[in-house]
Each structure stands twice: as C-alpha cells, then as structure tokens.
N, C-alpha and C positions, 0 to 999 in steps of 0.2 A: 896650533895656530900657525898659519902660514902667512908669509909676507909681512909680518909685524902688525897686522891689522887687529883692532879690537872687535869682538863680536858686536853686531847691532843690538841695541836694546829691544826686547820683545814687548815692553809695555809702552803705551803712548804717553804723551805729556801729562804730568800730574796737575791737578787743580784741586782747590780746596782752601781750607782755612790755614793761614800761617800763624802758628801758635808757639813756635820755638825760635830761639835766636838762630841766625844764619849759621849753618854748620852743625846744628843740633840734630838729634836722631829722630825726633817726632815732628811731623808736619801737620798734624790734625788736632783740632781742639778736643777736649775730653768728650766722650760719648754722652749724649743727653744734654749738651750745652745748648742753651737757647740763643737765638739771634739777639742782637742788642736791645736792651731795655733801658730807657732813660727814666731817672727818678729825680723829681724836684726836691732839693734838700731844704731843710727849714730856713726861714728868713733870719738874717742877722740884722744888726743895727745900722747897716749901711744899705745902699741901693743896689748892691751887687747880687745877682741871681746865681745860685749854685745848682749844678746838675751833676749826677753821677751816672756813668754808663756802666752796664754790666753785660756779661755774655760775650758774644762774638760781634765785633765791629763790622756790620754788614747792613745792606739795605734789602737783601733777599727776603722774600716773603712779605714785603710791604707793598701796599697798592701803589701803582704808578702815580707819580706826582706828590706823594706824601713826603713830608720832611719831619723827621723825628723831633727835632728841637722846636720847630714851629708848632707841631701838633701838641707838644707838651706845654709850651709857654705862651702860645698865641702868636698871631701874625705881626704884632708890634715888637716882638722880642729883639729884633735885629737893631733896634735903636737903643738898647740897654747894654749893660756890662754883664757878661755871663762867663763864669768860670766852670769848667767841666773836668771832673775827675775821671780818669780812665783806669784807675787802680784795679777795678774789678773786671776789666776787659781781658778775656782769656784767649782770644784769637782775633784775626783781622783778615778781611778780604779787600780787594781793591775797591769794591763799591763803597765800603765804609770809609776808606782813606779818601776817596774822591768826594764823598759826602762831607767829611770834615773840611776839606779844602774849599768846597763851595759854600759851606757854612761860614767860614772865615771871610770869604769874599762878600757874603751877604751882610755880615756885621759891619765890614768896612764901608760898604755902599750905604748902609742904613744909619751910619753915624754911631754905631755901638762899638763895643770892644769884646773880644772873645779870646780866651786863653785856656789852654789845656794844662793839667798838672797830674802828677803821679802816672805818667805814661809808661806802660810796660816796655821792656827792652825789645820785644818782638814788633811792637808798633813803631818804635823809634827806628828800628832796622829797616822797616818798609819805607819810612820817610827818607832815610839815607839812600836806600837802594834806588828809589825813584828820583833822587836828586831834585826835589821840589823846593822852590822858594815859597815858604808858607805864609799865608796871610793872617797868621795868629802867632801868639807866643806859646812856647812850650816851657813849662817850669817844673821844678822838682816837687814843690809843695804848694798848698793852697796859699800860704803866706807869701811865697815868692810870686805866685800868679797875681795876687792882690797888688803887690808892689809893682809888678810889670804893667798892669792895666792902669794903675794910678800914675805911673811915669808916662805912659802913652797919652793920658789925658792932659798932662802938663807939658808934653814935649812937642 
C-alpha cells in the first residue's frame, strides 16, 4: 500500500434490517423473519388497549396509506390509551421507526396516549442514533408504561 491510503471498498452502501446492537457482527434479521405483525392482546379491567409487535419493525410490503395500528384497532384508536410491547421485534428499518414516531404524533393530536415497553436494544439504538425527540414514552415493562400514561393523564 503506497501513500498511506486505505483501499476503496468494493461493495456499495449496505441497506437492510438493523437487528443487532451498534458494533455487533450481524446486521440482518434472521432468515425467514416476517415483517411486523401486530396482535391485539386480551382486554384487562381498565380502558388501556394493549398491542404486541412481532417480526421486523417495518412498513415494507404494506399497501400505501395503511397504518398497522389503525388497521388493527380502528380509526378511533388515537383517542385512547395504547401500550405496545416490542419484546418480539427482531429487527428494525427506518420506515418502522418513522411509523412509530408518526403514530405517537397521531395519539397526541387525537387526545390519546401511546407508550412502548420491552423495547429491544437494537431499536433503542436506532432512536439514539437518530437523536429524535419522541412523542411517546419508552418504558421497561408494561407496569412502567401503565404508570407513565397514568401520570401523563394527570400531568
């Protein structure tokens, strides 16, 4: 190598699903992993709606204009309190992170409350990397999320 220069990389920029912590060795979600699926969890004795996300946090493969949470809970959901578990999210793309941000804004505009819990480290890393001011709470557990939205209702 002459002149102290590093050789140019031969591969183009990488794209894909971010599924490991920054500095990790893997950058792709496990083969055969499906795009995000949302599941409505059983009703509890309060008015809080609970949703679980699974798979890859992405909007790829969805029809233009669709909104996964509105499609699951109905168009009036943004006026309610919704807690969303991301415990089973195995990868994330910017379209999914953008969707979460927009979802938080819709809940704020609609008079509802929205909080995430059990967020995997790779998704937290994306939020940190993007340096976003989030329009929702991020909590460790469902109980913490319940307390956060209850505090927001009184605050």
